[in-house]
C-alpha positions in Angstrom: 0.0 0.0 0.0 1.2 3.5 -0.8 2.1 5.9 2.0 0.4 9.3 2.0 3.3 11.3 0.6 3.8 9.2 -2.4 2.7 10.1 -5.9 1.1 7.9 -8.6 0.0 8.3 -12.2 -3.6 8.3 -13.2 -5.1 8.3 -16.7 -7.9 10.5 -18.0 -10.5 8.1 -16.6 -9.1 8.0 -13.1 -7.4 4.6 -13.4 -4.0 4.1 -11.9 -1.5 3.2 -14.6 2.1 2.1 -14.2 0.9 0.3 -11.0 4.4 -1.0 -10.2 5.7 2.6 -9.7 5.1 5.2 -7.1 7.1 8.4 -6.7 8.6 10.5 -4.0 7.5 13.7 -5.6 5.3 15.2 -8.3 8.4 16.0 -10.3 9.7 12.4 -10.1 6.4 11.2 -11.6 6.6 13.6 -14.5 10.3 12.7 -15.0 9.2 9.1 -15.3 6.5 10.0 -17.9 9.0 12.1 -19.9 11.3 9.0 -20.0 8.4 6.8 -21.2 7.4 9.3 -23.8 10.5 11.2 -24.9 10.8 13.9 -27.5 11.2 12.3 -30.9 13.5 13.9 -33.4 12.0 13.4 -36.9 14.0 13.1 -40.1 12.9 16.5 -41.4 14.5 18.2 -38.3 11.3 18.8 -36.5 10.4 17.2 -33.1 7.4 15.4 -31.7 7.0 16.1 -28.0 4.3 13.4 -27.7 2.0 16.0 -26.0 -1.1 14.0 -27.1 0.3 10.9 -25.1 1.3 13.0 -22.1 -2.0 14.8 -21.9 -3.6 11.5 -21.0 -1.9 11.3 -17.6 -1.9 13.1 -14.3 0.6 12.8 -11.4 -1.4 12.8 -8.2 -0.9 12.1 -4.5 -1.5 8.4 -3.8 -4.3 9.3 -1.4 -6.3 10.6 -4.4 -9.3 8.3 -5.0 -8.6 6.2 -8.1 -9.6 3.0 -9.9 -7.4 0.0 -10.6 -7.6 -2.0 -13.8 
């Protein structure tokens, strides 16, 4: 069970995702997501920051009510 000061990742529907991970801080949670969905450099020199993927997630305190798949 998570302790009150841990952070978890929820999707847009309130489900906890990446259930094998909890984080010490809000920033650690986002660092994890940025590693999972890094900026992609395209052949034409542009980049894809995967904003559409990242917009699906929220880093929340573990005490936040949530659903589990």
